C-alpha positions, 0 to 999 in steps of 0.5 A: 175199437182198442187196439189191444183188443181184437175179435175174429174177422177184424182188419188189422196191419201189423206193425212191426217184425218181419210182416210189418205194413201187412193187413190180415183178418183176426183168426183167433185170440189168446192170452195176449196173442193174435192169430193172423191169417195175412193177405198173400199167405196161405196159413196163419200166424199167431202175433202179439196184439200189441203189434197190430193195429186196427184198419178201421175197415171191418165188417164189424164197425155197424156194431157200435150204433148198434149196441147203441140203439139195443141199449136204449131200447133196453134202458128206456122203457125202466126210465119211464116207468121210473119217471111216470111212477115219480111223477104220479105219487110225488116219491119213492113210496109204493114203488118196490109194490109196483114194479113187482106187479107190472113184473107179475102183470108182464109174466101174464102177459106173456102166458097169454101171447103164448097162449093166444099167439103163438107164432108171434110169440116166438118171434118175439123170443126169437128177436131177444135171442138175436138182442141178446146175441148181439150184445155179446158180441 
């Protein structure tokens, strides 16, 4: 991770100052300062973010591959739609109409899914909520 963008829960090491070399966990961040709970101390302390470095052993090391997979999961169908349209129509003629038709069919499919399989629709919406939460992590 970038050393000047710390996230809560990330493990860091202090550089410079009286706590140089000590490890801690980020509790909060605000305006170029980071609140850290250092190992062996009972309280927290605000430290300039520039005096901290990420140890890379935090619990968020998995988030980058997950985000990359989610981006592919969301982008590949759109790219496929464009490629299939270009292949079948030989250009972008009628692309806006085709995209509008697909969006309308997707809305109708959601309505059908909600009426025929409400549990499946709730699971799908829960998955989309999880995806949204992970993309803003």
